[in-house]
C-alpha positions as CSV (number, residue, x, y, z in Angstrom):
1,M,3.1,-9.5,-11.5
2,A,0.1,-8.1,-9.6
3,A,-1.9,-5.3,-11.1
4,K,-0.8,-1.8,-10.2
5,N,-4.3,-0.4,-9.5
6,V,-4.6,-2.0,-6.1
7,L,-6.0,0.4,-3.5
8,R,-4.0,0.5,-0.2
9,R,-5.3,3.6,1.6
10,A,-5.4,1.8,4.9
11,M,-3.2,-1.3,5.7
12,L,-4.4,-2.8,9.0
13,Y,-2.1,-5.2,10.8
14,V,-3.7,-8.3,12.4
15,P,-1.6,-10.4,14.8
16,G,-1.1,-13.8,13.2
17,S,-0.9,-15.6,16.6
18,S,-4.4,-14.5,17.6
19,Q,-7.1,-16.7,16.2
20,R,-9.7,-14.3,17.7
21,F,-8.3,-11.3,15.8
22,L,-7.9,-13.4,12.6
23,D,-11.5,-14.4,12.8
24,K,-12.6,-10.8,13.7
25,S,-10.7,-9.4,10.7
26,R,-13.1,-11.2,8.3
27,S,-15.9,-8.8,9.3
28,M,-13.9,-5.7,8.9
29,T,-13.9,-3.2,6.0
30,A,-10.4,-2.3,4.8
31,D,-8.4,-2.0,1.6
32,C,-5.7,-4.2,2.9
33,I,-5.5,-6.6,5.9
34,A,-1.9,-7.6,6.7
35,Y,-1.6,-10.8,8.7
36,D,1.4,-10.3,10.9
37,L,4.1,-12.9,11.6
38,E,6.7,-10.4,12.8
39,D,6.5,-7.9,15.7
40,S,3.1,-9.0,17.2
41,V,4.2,-12.7,17.4
42,T,6.6,-13.9,20.2
43,P,9.5,-16.2,19.1
44,G,7.9,-19.2,20.7
45,R,4.7,-18.9,18.7
46,K,6.1,-18.3,15.2
47,A,5.3,-21.8,13.9
48,E,1.8,-21.6,15.3
49,A,1.2,-18.2,13.7
50,R,2.4,-19.4,10.3
51,A,-0.2,-22.2,10.3
52,A,-3.0,-19.9,11.5
53,V,-2.2,-17.3,8.8
54,R,-2.1,-20.0,6.2
55,R,-5.5,-21.2,7.3
56,A,-6.8,-17.7,7.2
57,L,-5.5,-17.2,3.7
58,D,-7.1,-20.4,2.5
59,Q,-10.6,-19.1,3.4
60,D,-12.5,-17.0,0.8
61,M,-11.8,-13.3,0.6
62,P,-13.9,-11.4,3.2
63,S,-16.5,-9.2,1.5
64,G,-15.2,-5.9,3.0
65,V,-11.5,-6.5,2.3
66,K,-9.8,-5.8,-1.1
67,E,-6.5,-7.4,-0.4
68,R,-4.9,-9.8,2.2
69,A,-1.2,-9.5,2.8
70,V,1.2,-11.3,5.1
71,R,4.0,-9.5,6.9
72,I,6.8,-12.1,7.2
73,N,9.8,-11.9,9.4
74,S,12.8,-10.0,8.1
75,V,15.3,-11.8,5.9
76,G,18.0,-10.9,8.4
77,S,16.2,-12.7,11.2
78,G,16.6,-16.1,9.7
79,L,12.9,-16.7,9.9
80,A,11.7,-15.5,6.5
81,L,12.3,-18.7,4.7
82,A,10.1,-20.7,7.0
83,D,7.4,-18.1,6.8
84,L,7.5,-18.1,3.0
85,E,7.5,-21.9,2.7
86,E,4.3,-22.0,4.7
87,V,2.3,-19.0,3.3
88,V,3.1,-19.7,-0.4
89,K,1.2,-22.9,0.0
90,S,-2.0,-20.9,-0.1
91,R,-3.3,-20.1,-3.5
92,N,-4.9,-16.9,-2.2
93,L,-1.6,-15.3,-1.3
94,T,-1.1,-12.1,-3.3
95,T,1.0,-9.8,-1.3
96,L,4.0,-10.0,1.0
97,V,5.0,-7.2,3.4
98,V,8.8,-7.5,4.0
99,P,10.2,-5.8,7.1
100,K,13.6,-4.3,7.7
101,V,14.6,-4.2,4.1
102,E,18.2,-3.0,4.4
103,G,19.3,-3.3,0.8
104,P,18.6,-5.0,-2.5
105,N,19.7,-8.5,-1.3
106,D,16.7,-8.7,1.0
107,L,14.4,-8.4,-2.0
108,T,16.4,-10.7,-4.3
109,F,16.2,-13.4,-1.6
110,I,12.4,-13.1,-1.6
111,R,12.4,-13.2,-5.4
112,D,14.6,-16.3,-5.5
113,V,12.5,-18.2,-3.0
114,L,9.3,-17.4,-5.0
115,E,10.9,-18.3,-8.3
116,H,12.2,-21.6,-6.8
117,T,8.7,-22.4,-5.5
118,R,7.2,-21.7,-8.9
119,A,9.7,-23.9,-10.7
120,T,9.2,-26.7,-8.2
121,R,5.5,-26.6,-8.6
122,Q,5.7,-26.6,-12.4
123,Q,8.1,-29.6,-12.3
124,S,5.8,-31.5,-10.0
125,G,2.8,-30.7,-12.2
126,E,1.1,-29.0,-9.2
127,D,0.3,-25.9,-11.3
128,E,-0.6,-27.8,-14.5
129,G,-3.3,-26.1,-16.5
130,Q,-3.4,-23.0,-14.4
131,T,-1.3,-19.8,-13.7
132,S,0.8,-20.2,-10.7
133,P,-0.2,-17.6,-8.0
134,V,3.5,-17.4,-7.0
135,G,4.2,-15.6,-10.2
136,S,1.8,-12.8,-9.4
137,I,2.8,-12.0,-5.8
138,S,3.6,-8.4,-4.9
139,V,6.0,-7.1,-2.3
140,L,5.8,-4.1,-0.1
141,A,9.1,-3.2,1.5
142,L,9.3,-1.7,5.0
143,I,12.0,1.0,5.3
144,E,13.2,1.0,8.9
145,S,16.7,2.3,9.2
146,A,19.2,4.9,8.2
147,K,20.9,2.4,5.9
148,S,17.7,1.5,4.1
149,V,16.9,5.2,3.5
150,L,20.4,5.6,1.9
151,Q,19.8,2.4,-0.1
152,L,16.4,3.4,-1.5
153,N,17.6,3.6,-5.2
154,E,19.2,0.1,-5.0
155,I,16.1,-1.3,-3.2
156,C,13.7,0.1,-5.8
157,R,15.8,-1.2,-8.7
158,A,16.5,-4.7,-7.3
159,T,13.4,-6.6,-8.3
160,P,11.4,-4.8,-11.1
161,G,7.8,-5.8,-11.2
162,L,7.9,-7.6,-7.8
163,L,8.3,-4.6,-5.6
164,Q,5.0,-2.7,-5.6
165,G,5.4,-0.2,-2.7
166,L,7.4,1.3,0.1
167,V,6.3,1.5,3.7
168,F,7.8,3.8,6.4
169,A,8.4,2.1,9.8
170,A,8.9,5.1,12.0
171,E,9.4,3.4,15.4
172,D,12.3,1.2,14.2
173,Y,13.8,4.1,12.3
174,A,13.7,6.2,15.5
175,L,15.4,3.3,17.4
176,D,18.1,3.0,14.7
177,M,18.7,6.8,14.7
178,S,18.6,7.1,18.6
179,I,15.9,9.8,18.3
180,T,12.5,10.2,20.0
181,R,9.2,10.5,18.2
182,T,7.5,13.8,18.8
183,P,3.9,14.9,17.9
184,S,5.3,17.2,15.2
185,L,7.1,14.3,13.5
186,T,9.7,16.8,12.2
187,E,12.4,14.3,13.1
188,F,11.1,12.0,10.4
189,L,10.8,14.7,7.7
190,Y,13.9,13.6,5.7
191,A,13.1,9.9,5.7
192,R,9.4,10.4,4.9
193,Q,10.2,12.6,1.9
194,A,13.0,10.4,0.7
195,I,10.7,7.4,0.7
196,A,7.8,9.1,-1.1
197,T,10.2,10.5,-3.7
198,A,11.8,7.2,-4.4
199,A,8.4,5.5,-4.7
200,R,7.4,8.1,-7.3
201,A,10.7,8.0,-9.1
202,Y,10.4,4.2,-9.6
203,N,6.7,4.3,-10.4
204,L,5.7,2.2,-7.4
205,P,1.9,2.1,-6.9
206,S,1.9,2.3,-3.1
207,T,3.6,4.7,-0.7
208,I,2.4,3.8,2.8
209,D,3.1,6.1,5.8
210,L,4.0,5.6,9.4
211,V,1.7,4.2,12.1
212,A,-0.3,6.5,14.5
213,T,0.6,4.7,17.7
214,S,-2.2,6.0,19.9
215,F,-5.9,5.5,19.1
216,K,-8.1,5.7,22.3
217,T,-8.9,9.4,22.8
218,E,-10.3,12.3,20.7
219,A,-6.8,13.8,20.8
220,D,-5.4,10.6,19.3
221,H,-7.9,10.8,16.5
222,E,-7.0,14.4,15.8
223,A,-3.4,13.4,15.7
224,L,-4.3,10.6,13.2
225,V,-6.1,13.0,10.9
226,R,-3.2,15.5,11.1
227,E,-0.6,12.7,10.3
228,C,-2.8,11.5,7.3
229,E,-3.1,15.0,5.9
230,E,0.6,15.6,6.2
231,G,1.5,12.3,4.7
232,K,-0.9,12.9,1.8
233,G,0.7,16.2,1.2
234,M,4.1,14.6,0.9
235,G,3.0,12.1,-1.7
236,Y,1.9,9.1,0.4
237,N,-1.3,7.3,-0.7
238,G,-1.9,5.2,2.3
239,K,-1.2,4.6,6.0
240,Q,-0.5,1.7,8.3
241,C,-3.1,1.1,11.0
242,I,-2.8,-0.9,14.2
243,H,-6.5,-0.6,15.3
244,P,-9.7,-1.0,13.4
245,S,-11.0,2.4,14.7
246,Q,-8.3,4.1,12.6
247,V,-9.3,2.6,9.3
248,D,-12.3,4.7,8.2
249,S,-10.6,8.0,8.9
250,V,-7.5,6.9,7.1
251,A,-9.4,5.7,4.1
252,K,-11.4,8.9,3.9
253,I,-8.4,11.2,3.9
254,F,-6.5,9.2,1.4
255,S,-9.5,9.2,-1.0
256,P,-10.3,12.2,-3.2
257,S,-13.0,14.5,-1.9
258,D,-16.4,15.0,-3.6
259,K,-15.3,18.4,-4.8
260,E,-11.9,17.1,-6.1
261,V,-13.7,14.3,-8.1
262,E,-16.2,16.7,-9.6
263,W,-13.4,19.2,-10.6
264,A,-11.4,16.3,-12.1
265,V,-14.3,15.0,-14.2
266,R,-15.0,18.5,-15.5
267,I,-11.4,18.9,-16.5
268,V,-11.3,15.5,-18.3
269,I,-14.4,16.3,-20.3
270,A,-13.4,19.8,-21.1
271,Q,-9.9,18.6,-22.2
272,K,-11.5,16.3,-24.8
273,R,-13.6,19.3,-26.1
274,A,-10.4,21.5,-26.2
275,E,-8.6,18.8,-28.3
276,E,-11.6,18.6,-30.7
277,Q,-11.5,22.4,-31.0
278,G,-7.7,22.5,-31.5
279,K,-7.1,24.5,-28.3
280,G,-3.7,24.0,-26.9
281,A,-4.4,26.3,-23.9
282,W,-7.7,26.8,-22.2
283,A,-9.2,27.7,-18.9
284,M,-11.9,26.6,-16.5
285,D,-13.4,28.6,-13.7
286,G,-11.0,31.4,-14.6
287,K,-7.9,29.3,-14.2
288,M,-5.5,28.1,-16.9
289,I,-5.4,24.4,-17.5
290,D,-2.2,22.9,-18.7
291,A,-0.8,19.3,-19.2
292,P,0.2,18.7,-15.5
293,V,-3.2,19.9,-14.3
294,E,-5.0,17.7,-16.8
295,G,-2.8,14.7,-15.8
296,K,-3.6,15.3,-12.2
297,A,-7.3,15.3,-13.0
298,R,-7.1,12.0,-14.9
299,A,-5.3,10.5,-11.9
300,I,-8.0,11.7,-9.5
301,V,-10.8,10.2,-11.7
302,A,-9.0,6.9,-11.9
303,K,-8.6,6.8,-8.1
304,A,-12.2,7.9,-7.6
305,E,-13.4,4.9,-9.6
306,L,-11.3,2.6,-7.4
307,C,-12.7,4.2,-4.3
308,G,-16.3,3.6,-5.4
309,F,-17.3,7.1,-6.5
310,D,-20.2,7.2,-9.1
311,V,-18.0,8.7,-11.8
312,H,-20.4,7.7,-14.5
313,S,-23.2,9.9,-13.0
314,L,-20.7,12.8,-12.8
315,R,-19.7,12.4,-16.4
316,E,-23.4,12.5,-17.3
317,R,-24.0,15.6,-15.2
318,W,-21.0,17.5,-16.7
319,K,-21.2,16.0,-20.3
320,D,-21.6,19.5,-21.8
321,Q,-18.6,21.1,-19.9
322,Q,-16.7,23.4,-22.3
323,P,-13.2,24.8,-22.1
324,E,-13.1,28.6,-21.6
């Protein structure tokens, strides 16, 4: 399955039925571009969008994009199979975003289709002499209803290795619950925390938060920042975006800060010294450092490297850091 160190701070949806937006997305900078075959595509244009997204995938990876995903239609819609049959033809497909995952059967359906495709290719000799890309596809599951929140354990257990993240779809959840989204987002507190907790419990690499639905004014940007900070505080490590103007702010907030990275590098270096000196407990800057703190520091350093921080220079700068 796909590597677990994929960075998905900002996942930007691009309408699959708009050739203009598909072309424009090639000049964008984002961790993840998600070509959309679901909500942004009208029923009469589904087939056209599938073909357009397949062509977009077949092109080389854009220089500013780390990952290209495809949001297919839900299994329950009856359209998912046709989506999959088209997009898996591209050898560049790595990630599927699956909407309205109500329970484990939605994911086992995806798994079975992918396994059947792989087996068919092997039998026909299409994948002879090379690793089938179908065997390394990752899935991100959109959690959109009360039922799916209550089924989180079953969803996370259904397809080990295939499922790589959970995504909270707030608007559909609000519709299902007959509630109204408010600026405080308190009505989503239980669902957001349940999703983040489940993703961590099952060691899923990505936990992607709700969309900020407005993006035109300064007040909208302030709300975006607030939502990102709240989501990060709950354990989310990324956010869905519906406009390119949101991407930079989202990526920045879901990256460690310069101070955090420097602190983490110092901890990691000092921990090694402490082990060499036989110190089980030690301090830095007057604060006790224990195993959870050291583990957090290592995680920050690893993420900083993915985010492009010059960790090597920091290690050189603090190479003589000693435990207190």
